[in-house]
C-alpha positions in Angstrom: 11.0 5.2 -2.8 11.4 7.0 0.5 10.4 5.1 3.7 7.4 7.2 4.2 5.5 6.0 1.4 6.3 2.1 1.5 2.8 0.0 1.7 1.7 -2.7 4.0 -0.7 -5.0 2.6 -2.6 -7.9 4.5 -2.7 -11.4 3.6 -5.7 -12.8 4.6 -8.3 -15.9 4.6 -11.8 -14.5 4.6 -11.5 -11.8 7.3 -8.6 -13.5 9.7 -5.0 -12.0 9.0 -2.7 -14.4 8.5 0.6 -12.3 8.1 1.1 -8.7 7.5 3.4 -7.9 4.3 5.9 -4.6 4.5 7.1 -3.7 1.1 11.1 -2.7 1.7 11.8 -2.5 -2.0 11.4 -3.9 -5.7 13.0 -5.2 -8.6 9.9 -4.4 -11.6 7.6 -6.4 -11.3 8.1 -7.9 -7.6 7.5 -6.1 -4.8 10.1 -7.2 -1.8 8.4 -7.4 2.1 9.3 -8.0 5.3 6.6 -10.7 6.4 5.1 -11.2 10.2 3.0 -14.3 10.2 0.0 -14.1 12.6 -0.7 -17.6 14.0 -3.1 -18.9 11.2 -0.5 -18.4 9.0 0.8 -21.9 10.6 -1.9 -23.6 8.4 -0.3 -22.1 5.2 3.2 -22.4 5.5 3.4 -25.8 4.1 1.7 -24.3 0.9 4.7 -21.8 1.0 7.6 -24.0 1.9 6.1 -26.8 -0.5 6.0 -24.1 -3.6 9.6 -22.7 -2.4 10.8 -26.1 -3.2 9.6 -27.0 -6.2 10.6 -23.3 -8.0 14.0 -24.4 -6.0 13.2 -27.8 -8.6 12.5 -26.2 -11.4 9.3 -27.8 -11.3 6.9 -25.5 -12.1 3.9 -27.5 -12.9 3.8 -27.7 -9.4 4.4 -24.4 -8.7 1.3 -23.5 -11.0 -0.5 -26.0 -8.9 0.5 -24.6 -5.6 -0.1 -20.6 -6.6 -3.6 -21.7 -7.5 -4.2 -23.0 -4.6 -2.5 -20.1 -2.8 -5.2 -17.8 -4.9 -7.6 -20.0 -3.8 -7.6 -19.6 -0.5 -6.1 -16.3 0.3 -6.2 -12.6 -0.4 -4.0 -10.0 -0.7 -5.1 -6.6 0.4 -3.3 -3.3 0.3 -4.1 -1.7 4.1 -3.9 1.8 2.6 -6.6 0.7 0.0 -8.6 -1.9 1.0 -9.7 -3.2 -2.3 -8.7 -6.5 -2.8 -5.7 -6.8 -5.3 -6.4 -9.1 -7.7 -4.9 -12.2 -8.9 -1.0 -12.7 -7.5 2.5 -14.4 -7.3 3.7 -14.4 -3.4 6.3 -16.5 -2.2 7.1 -16.5 1.7 10.8 -17.5 2.4 10.5 -17.3 6.5 10.4 -13.2 7.2 10.9 -12.2 3.8 8.3 -11.9 1.2 7.8 -11.1 -2.9 4.8 -11.0 -5.1 4.0 -9.1 -8.2 0.3 -8.3 -9.5 -0.9 -10.2 -12.7 -2.0 -7.9 -15.3 -5.5 -8.8 -16.9 -3.7 -10.7 -19.8 -2.1 -13.1 -17.4 -5.1 -13.8 -15.1 -7.1 -14.6 -18.1 -3.9 -17.2 -19.4 -4.1 -18.7 -16.2 -8.3 -19.0 -15.6 -7.4 -20.5 -19.3 -4.9 -23.2 -18.1 -7.2 -24.2 -14.7 
């Protein structure tokens, strides 16, 4: 993938931009990005810090709960294709982020578990 084709995404809470993700590469199905938080990210930073700790500690029940909270409160939008991305898993660690889209089946399983 050439540098010119890297995508830009906005992490939003409604119309408020919480951060900007710039694609830097990937490891299918994950996309790796740089992350540029806005001031609005301060409210959500603790969620992502707790998520990273729960994943590091292999506490997937807590991680799943936190992913659900993130899904409920934030949206991910591709800047050049402004339709909201459906369900996604997102990790933010400092100025780095990685995310993946959930398939329709995964999204349905996710909804069934909640």
